[in-house]
SEFI-488762 format. One record per atom (N, C-alpha, C): atom name; x, y, z; residue number from 1; residue in one letter. Coordinates in pm, 1 decimal. Each point is the difference from the previous one (the first is absolute). Layout:
{'CA' {X Y Z} NUM 'A'} ...
REM end
This chain:
{'N' {84.8 -117.6 0.0} 1 'X'} {'CA' {-84.8 117.6 0.0} 1 'X'} {'C' {89.5 124.1 0.0} 1 'X'} {'N' {-23.7 91.0 -93.6} 2 'X'} {'CA' {72.6 125.8 -4.2} 2 'X'} {'C' {-71.3 100.7 88.4} 2 'X'} {'N' {74.4 60.8 90.6} 3 'X'} {'CA' {-55.6 100.9 89.2} 3 'X'} {'C' {41.7 138.4 -46.2} 3 'X'} {'N' {-84.9 96.2 22.2} 4 'X'} {'CA' {33.3 138.9 -30.3} 4 'X'} {'C' {107.7 47.2 97.0} 4 'X'} {'N' {91.6 84.8 -44.8} 5 'X'} {'CA' {106.1 44.5 90.4} 5 'X'} {'C' {-51.5 86.8 115.0} 5 'X'} {'N' {-113.2 68.6 -19.7} 6 'X'} {'CA' {-57.3 87.3 102.5} 6 'X'} {'C' {-151.4 -17.3 4.2} 6 'X'} {'N' {-56.6 11.3 119.0} 7 'X'} {'CA' {-144.9 0.6 21.6} 7 'X'} {'C' {-31.4 107.0 103.2} 7 'X'} {'N' {-124.8 44.1 2.2} 8 'X'} {'CA' {-43.0 89.5 108.1} 8 'X'} {'C' {-146.2 -26.9 32.0} 8 'X'} {'N' {-36.4 33.6 123.8} 9 'X'} {'CA' {-138.4 -11.8 43.3} 9 'X'} {'C' {-24.4 101.1 111.5} 9 'X'} {'N' {-123.8 42.5 12.0} 10 'X'} {'CA' {-36.2 96.0 103.8} 10 'X'} {'C' {-9.2 -71.5 134.6} 10 'X'} {'N' {49.2 65.5 103.1} 11 'X'} {'CA' {-8.0 -58.4 133.7} 11 'X'} {'C' {-146.6 -13.7 39.8} 11 'X'} {'N' {-33.4 -118.8 45.8} 12 'X'} {'CA' {-134.0 -28.5 49.2} 12 'X'} {'C' {14.0 -97.7 115.9} 12 'X'} {'N' {-106.2 -57.5 45.6} 13 'X'} {'CA' {3.7 -91.0 113.1} 13 'X'} {'C' {78.3 -128.0 -24.5} 13 'X'} {'N' {24.7 -33.8 -126.2} 14 'X'} {'CA' {70.4 -123.7 -34.0} 14 'X'} {'C' {146.1 20.4 -38.1} 14 'X'} {'N' {55.2 117.9 21.5} 15 'X'} {'CA' {134.2 28.0 -50.9} 15 'X'} {'C' {105.4 -95.5 54.9} 15 'X'} {'N' {-14.4 -43.9 125.0} 16 'X'} {'CA' {98.5 -93.7 56.4} 16 'X'} {'C' {-5.7 -134.3 -73.6} 16 'X'} {'N' {-120.7 -51.2 -20.2} 17 'X'} {'CA' {-16.6 -128.0 -70.2} 17 'X'} {'C' {50.1 8.9 -143.8} 17 'X'} {'N' {-32.6 109.6 -67.1} 18 'X'} {'CA' {43.7 18.1 -139.0} 18 'X'} {'C' {152.4 6.0 -6.8} 18 'X'} {'N' {61.0 76.1 89.5} 19 'X'} {'CA' {145.8 13.7 0.4} 19 'X'} {'C' {68.5 -133.8 26.0} 19 'X'} {'N' {-51.0 -75.7 94.9} 20 'X'} {'CA' {56.8 -131.1 30.7} 20 'X'} {'C' {-13.0 -93.7 -119.9} 20 'X'} {'N' {-114.2 2.4 -66.1} 21 'X'} {'CA' {-20.2 -82.4 -118.8} 21 'X'} {'C' {97.8 39.1 -111.0} 21 'X'} {'N' {23.5 130.3 -15.7} 22 'X'} {'CA' {91.4 46.0 -104.2} 22 'X'} {'C' {143.3 -44.4 27.5} 22 'X'} {'N' {41.7 -1.3 126.3} 23 'X'} {'CA' {132.7 -52.5 34.0} 23 'X'} {'C' {7.5 -147.5 -38.5} 23 'X'} {'N' {-107.6 -72.8 23.7} 24 'X'} {'CA' {-3.9 -142.0 -31.8} 24 'X'} {'C' {17.1 -31.3 -147.5} 24 'X'} {'N' {-32.6 94.3 -87.9} 25 'X'} {'CA' {15.6 -25.9 -143.6} 25 'X'} {'C' {121.8 70.0 -60.1} 25 'X'} {'N' {78.1 71.2 85.2} 26 'X'} {'CA' {125.2 54.0 -51.3} 26 'X'} {'C' {26.4 147.8 19.1} 26 'X'} {'N' {-95.4 76.5 49.7} 27 'X'} {'CA' {23.6 142.5 23.4} 27 'X'} {'C' {70.1 16.3 134.6} 27 'X'} {'N' {98.0 91.4 5.9} 28 'X'} {'CA' {82.0 7.6 120.6} 28 'X'} {'C' {4.6 137.3 64.3} 28 'X'} {'N' {-25.5 104.9 -73.2} 29 'X'} {'CA' {12.4 135.5 52.2} 29 'X'} {'C' {-131.3 75.0 -16.6} 29 'X'} {'N' {-27.8 87.8 96.3} 30 'X'} {'CA' {-125.5 73.2 3.0} 30 'X'} {'C' {27.3 147.6 27.3} 30 'X'} {'N' {-86.6 85.5 -51.1} 31 'X'} {'CA' {6.7 143.5 25.9} 31 'X'} {'C' {-141.1 48.8 29.4} 31 'X'} {'N' {-14.4 79.3 105.8} 32 'X'} {'CA' {-128.9 59.2 34.7} 32 'X'} {'C' {-0.9 139.5 -61.6} 32 'X'} {'N' {-93.9 23.1 -92.6} 33 'X'} {'CA' {-0.4 123.9 -78.1} 33 'X'} {'C' {-124.8 81.2 32.3} 33 'X'} {'N' {21.3 125.3 39.2} 34 'X'} {'CA' {-111.3 91.2 30.4} 34 'X'} {'C' {-76.9 33.9 -125.9} 34 'X'} {'N' {-130.0 13.0 16.9} 35 'X'} {'CA' {-90.1 36.4 -109.2} 35 'X'} {'C' {-83.9 118.4 45.1} 35 'X'} {'N' {-39.7 83.6 -93.8} 36 'X'} {'CA' {-88.0 111.9 31.5} 36 'X'} {'C' {47.2 128.3 -65.0} 36 'X'} {'N' {-76.3 104.2 22.1} 37 'X'} {'CA' {29.8 130.8 -59.9} 37 'X'} {'C' {130.6 56.2 56.3} 37 'X'} {'N' {81.1 56.8 -86.9} 38 'X'} {'CA' {126.0 66.1 37.1} 38 'X'} {'C' {98.0 -94.5 68.9} 38 'X'} {'N' {-2.2 -126.5 -36.5} 39 'X'} {'CA' {87.1 -98.7 62.0} 39 'X'} {'C' {110.1 -44.6 -94.7} 39 'X'} {'N' {-33.8 -29.7 -124.2} 40 'X'} {'CA' {93.4 -63.4 -92.0} 40 'X'} {'C' {107.5 95.7 -49.1} 40 'X'} {'N' {125.7 -44.9 6.4} 41 'X'} {'CA' {104.4 80.0 -65.6} 41 'X'} {'C' {-13.4 -13.5 -151.9} 41 'X'} {'N' {58.0 93.2 -71.2} 42 'X'} {'CA' {0.9 -9.9 -145.7} 42 'X'} {'C' {82.2 -121.8 -41.8} 42 'X'} {'N' {-23.4 -44.6 -120.6} 43 'X'} {'CA' {76.3 -111.3 -55.1} 43 'X'} {'C' {148.0 38.0 -3.9} 43 'X'} {'N' {90.5 -93.9 28.8} 44 'X'} {'CA' {143.3 32.4 2.8} 44 'X'} {'C' {55.8 30.7 -138.1} 44 'X'} {'N' {96.3 90.7 -2.3} 45 'X'} {'CA' {70.5 35.6 -123.2} 45 'X'} {'C' {147.9 -26.4 24.6} 45 'X'} {'N' {62.5 -87.3 -75.3} 46 'X'} {'CA' {-55.3 -78.3 -109.5} 46 'X'} {'C' {-84.7 -115.5 52.8} 46 'X'} {'N' {-80.7 -54.9 -87.9} 47 'X'} {'CA' {-86.5 -112.0 37.4} 47 'X'} {'C' {84.3 -119.7 41.8} 47 'X'} {'N' {-48.0 -72.4 99.8} 48 'X'} {'CA' {65.2 -124.3 41.8} 48 'X'} {'C' {-61.7 -120.1 -70.1} 48 'X'} {'N' {-116.0 20.1 -59.3} 49 'X'} {'CA' {-72.1 -103.9 -74.8} 49 'X'} {'C' {-44.2 62.3 -132.2} 49 'X'} {'N' {33.3 -59.4 -110.7} 50 'X'} {'CA' {-51.1 47.2 -128.7} 50 'X'} {'C' {43.7 140.9 -33.5} 50 'X'} {'N' {-91.0 75.0 -61.9} 51 'X'} {'CA' {25.3 135.3 -47.2} 51 'X'} {'C' {-66.8 100.8 92.8} 51 'X'} {'N' {68.5 109.3 29.3} 52 'X'} {'CA' {-56.5 102.5 86.6} 52 'X'} {'C' {-123.3 62.4 -64.1} 52 'X'} {'N' {-103.6 17.4 80.5} 53 'X'} {'CA' {-121.0 71.8 -39.9} 53 'X'} {'C' {-33.2 94.4 114.0} 53 'X'} {'N' {-12.6 128.4 -31.4} 54 'X'} {'CA' {-38.3 97.0 103.4} 54 'X'} {'C' {-140.8 -34.8 46.8} 54 'X'} {'N' {-17.1 -23.2 128.6} 55 'X'} {'CA' {-129.4 -43.0 51.8} 55 'X'} {'C' {-26.2 65.5 134.7} 55 'X'} {'N' {-112.1 65.1 11.8} 56 'X'} {'CA' {-48.3 49.7 128.9} 56 'X'} {'C' {-104.0 -99.9 47.0} 56 'X'} {'N' {27.9 -65.8 110.1} 57 'X'} {'CA' {-91.4 -100.7 50.4} 57 'X'} {'C' {-118.7 65.1 69.8} 57 'X'} {'N' {-118.5 -49.2 -31.2} 58 'X'} {'CA' {-122.2 49.3 63.8} 58 'X'} {'C' {-31.5 -88.3 120.8} 58 'X'} {'N' {-92.0 41.6 87.3} 59 'X'} {'CA' {-30.3 -79.2 119.4} 59 'X'} {'C' {-48.2 -141.9 -29.1} 59 'X'} {'N' {-54.6 -24.0 -117.2} 60 'X'} {'CA' {-50.3 -134.0 -30.2} 60 'X'} {'C' {106.3 -91.1 -60.8} 60 'X'} {'N' {120.1 52.0 -23.6} 61 'X'} {'CA' {108.0 -78.7 -59.0} 61 'X'} {'C' {87.7 -60.1 109.6} 61 'X'} {'N' {62.4 -111.0 -31.1} 62 'X'} {'CA' {86.6 -68.0 96.7} 62 'X'} {'C' {142.7 52.9 0.8} 62 'X'} {'N' {34.7 88.0 -90.6} 63 'X'} {'CA' {134.9 55.1 -1.9} 63 'X'} {'C' {97.1 -88.5 -75.7} 63 'X'} {'N' {126.8 22.8 25.6} 64 'X'} {'CA' {104.5 -75.2 -69.7} 64 'X'} {'C' {-6.1 -146.6 37.3} 64 'X'} {'N' {60.0 -82.2 -86.2} 65 'X'} {'CA' {-8.4 -145.0 16.3} 65 'X'} {'C' {135.8 -61.6 -29.8} 65 'X'} {'N' {20.1 -120.8 46.3} 66 'X'} {'CA' {122.8 -72.1 -29.6} 66 'X'} {'C' {120.5 64.8 65.0} 66 'X'} {'N' {108.6 13.6 -75.5} 67 'X'} {'CA' {122.6 57.8 54.2} 67 'X'} {'C' {-16.0 146.7 34.8} 67 'X'} {'N' {-107.2 63.3 -44.6} 68 'X'} {'CA' {-20.3 142.3 26.0} 68 'X'} {'C' {-78.4 27.7 128.1} 68 'X'} {'N' {-36.5 -103.1 73.9} 69 'X'} {'CA' {-66.7 18.8 129.3} 69 'X'} {'C' {95.1 74.9 91.5} 69 'X'} {'N' {-48.4 106.8 61.8} 70 'X'} {'CA' {87.5 83.3 82.0} 70 'X'} {'C' {4.4 -42.3 146.7} 70 'X'} {'N' {-76.9 -99.5 39.4} 71 'X'} {'CA' {-1.8 -44.8 139.2} 71 'X'} {'C' {112.3 -100.2 26.0} 71 'X'} {'N' {27.3 -22.1 126.3} 72 'X'} {'CA' {102.1 -94.3 42.9} 72 'X'} {'C' {-45.4 -143.3 -22.7} 72 'X'} {'N' {84.3 -80.5 -64.7} 73 'X'} {'CA' {-28.4 -142.4 -18.3} 73 'X'} {'C' {44.0 -74.0 125.3} 73 'X'} {'N' {-80.6 -98.1 42.5} 74 'X'} {'CA' {29.2 -73.7 122.9} 74 'X'} {'C' {-45.0 -144.6 -12.6} 74 'X'} {'N' {58.5 -89.5 81.6} 75 'X'} {'CA' {-44.8 -138.6 -0.4} 75 'X'} {'C' {-132.8 -13.2 74.5} 75 'X'} {'N' {-65.6 -112.8 -13.7} 76 'X'} {'CA' {-127.1 -24.6 66.2} 76 'X'} {'C' {9.6 23.5 150.3} 76 'X'} {'N' {112.2 -36.4 61.2} 77 'X'} {'CA' {15.8 14.2 144.8} 77 'X'} {'C' {-8.5 145.4 44.9} 77 'X'} {'N' {26.8 94.1 -86.8} 78 'X'} {'CA' {-3.2 143.1 33.8} 78 'X'} {'C' {-131.4 66.1 -43.8} 78 'X'} {'N' {-78.2 -71.0 -80.8} 79 'X'} {'CA' {-120.4 59.4 -58.3} 79 'X'} {'C' {-101.5 44.3 105.3} 79 'X'} {'N' {-21.3 -78.5 102.8} 80 'X'} {'CA' {-95.2 37.4 105.9} 80 'X'} {'C' {36.9 135.5 60.3} 80 'X'} {'N' {128.6 18.7 29.9} 81 'X'} {'CA' {45.2 127.6 55.7} 81 'X'} {'C' {-15.1 112.6 -102.6} 81 'X'} {'N' {25.9 -29.2 -126.5} 82 'X'} {'CA' {-16.7 101.3 -104.7} 82 'X'} {'C' {-144.7 45.1 -12.8} 82 'X'} {'N' {-92.5 -93.7 7.0} 83 'X'} {'CA' {-142.3 34.4 -4.6} 83 'X'} {'C' {-37.8 81.1 124.1} 83 'X'} {'N' {50.7 -38.6 116.8} 84 'X'} {'CA' {-29.3 73.8 123.3} 84 'X'} {'C' {52.7 143.6 -8.4} 84 'X'} {'N' {120.2 18.1 -55.3} 85 'X'} {'CA' {55.8 134.5 -17.0} 85 'X'} {'C' {-89.6 85.1 -88.7} 85 'X'} {'N' {-46.3 -57.1 -110.1} 86 'X'} {'CA' {-83.9 74.9 -93.0} 86 'X'} {'C' {-138.5 26.8 58.2} 86 'X'} {'N' {-51.2 -92.0 79.2} 87 'X'} {'CA' {-128.0 22.2 67.5} 87 'X'} {'C' {12.0 117.0 97.4} 87 'X'} {'N' {110.3 7.5 72.1} 88 'X'} {'CA' {24.1 111.7 92.1} 88 'X'} {'C' {10.7 132.0 -76.3} 88 'X'} {'N' {68.9 -1.3 -115.0} 89 'X'} {'CA' {8.9 119.0 -83.4} 89 'X'} {'C' {-139.6 46.3 -42.5} 89 'X'} {'N' {-81.9 -94.0 -44.7} 90 'X'} {'CA' {-135.2 32.1 -46.0} 90 'X'} {'C' {-83.0 61.6 112.0} 90 'X'} {'N' {7.6 -61.3 117.8} 91 'X'} {'CA' {-76.8 50.1 114.6} 91 'X'} {'C' {44.9 141.5 36.7} 91 'X'} {'N' {131.0 23.1 6.4} 92 'X'} {'CA' {52.4 133.0 33.6} 92 'X'} {'C' {-40.8 102.6 -105.1} 92 'X'} {'N' {1.3 -37.7 -124.7} 93 'X'} {'CA' {-39.7 92.4 -107.5} 93 'X'} {'C' {-146.4 40.2 14.6} 93 'X'} {'N' {-86.2 -99.2 25.1} 94 'X'} {'CA' {-143.4 30.3 17.7} 94 'X'} {'C' {-22.9 86.2 123.5} 94 'X'} {'N' {68.1 -31.2 110.9} 95 'X'} {'CA' {-17.0 77.0 124.1} 95 'X'} {'C' {46.4 144.0 -16.4} 95 'X'} {'N' {95.1 22.8 -90.3} 96 'X'} {'CA' {48.9 135.0 -26.3} 96 'X'} {'C' {-85.3 72.4 -104.0} 96 'X'} {'N' {-110.1 -63.5 -43.7} 97 'X'} {'CA' {-89.6 62.1 -96.6} 97 'X'} {'C' {38.1 -25.2 -143.8} 97 'X'} {'N' {96.8 -88.9 -24.6} 98 'X'} {'CA' {42.9 -30.3 -136.0} 98 'X'} {'C' {-94.2 -94.9 -71.3} 98 'X'} {'N' {21.9 -13.6 -126.5} 99 'X'} {'CA' {-79.8 -91.1 -82.2} 99 'X'} {'C' {29.2 -144.9 38.3} 99 'X'} {'N' {-100.4 -86.5 -11.1} 100 'X'} {'CA' {23.8 -141.0 30.2} 100 'X'} {'C' {90.0 -64.6 -105.4} 100 'X'} {'N' {68.9 -102.8 41.9} 101 'X'} {'CA' {81.0 -79.8 -91.0} 101 'X'} {'C' {-36.3 -146.6 19.0} 101 'X'} {'N' {34.7 -80.5 -96.4} 102 'X'} {'CA' {-12.5 -144.3 11.5} 102 'X'} {'C' {130.9 -55.7 -54.3} 102 'X'} {'N' {15.7 -130.7 0.9} 103 'X'} {'CA' {128.9 -58.6 -36.2} 103 'X'} {'C' {-15.4 -121.1 -90.0} 103 'X'} {'N' {98.5 -14.7 -86.1} 104 'X'} {'CA' {14.5 -121.9 -79.9} 104 'X'} {'C' {124.3 -72.0 50.4} 104 'X'} {'N' {1.2 -130.5 -20.2} 105 'X'} {'CA' {121.3 -76.3 21.6} 105 'X'} {'C' {48.8 -46.1 -136.7} 105 'X'} {'N' {124.2 32.0 -30.5} 106 'X'} {'CA' {64.0 -46.2 -121.8} 106 'X'} {'C' {91.8 -114.4 39.2} 106 'X'} {'N' {16.4 -97.2 -86.8} 107 'X'} {'CA' {92.6 -109.3 26.9} 107 'X'} {'C' {79.0 -30.8 -125.8} 107 'X'} {'N' {117.3 -59.5 21.7} 108 'X'} {'CA' {86.5 -36.4 -113.7} 108 'X'} {'C' {56.5 -139.6 21.8} 108 'X'} {'N' {29.9 -63.7 -111.1} 109 'X'} {'CA' {57.6 -133.7 4.7} 109 'X'} {'C' {137.9 3.5 63.0} 109 'X'} {'N' {31.3 -106.3 72.8} 110 'X'} {'CA' {131.1 -9.5 64.0} 110 'X'} {'C' {105.4 -55.3 -92.0} 110 'X'} 
REM end
């Protein structure tokens, strides 16, 4: 079976089960990526994947993908703490009157 080099999914109640299953089929690294208005950095110049395209990400877009993900890559053992860190960021942002954010988890083959 050929696996895609990168996958992503939105954090939900099953993120732990999904992440564990992905490790079982060959994915080894994960990144927790913030989503929402005024969150995404611009696409990197030069492009790390394919050809550079100037892109302003809107709140409904997932942002950069693959090697262009700007978040820290971590093993499954660190993912729980990474999600907790981002949950704390989200809570602090909302308490300060900021816009809500949500998160995706990106993964890559080991």
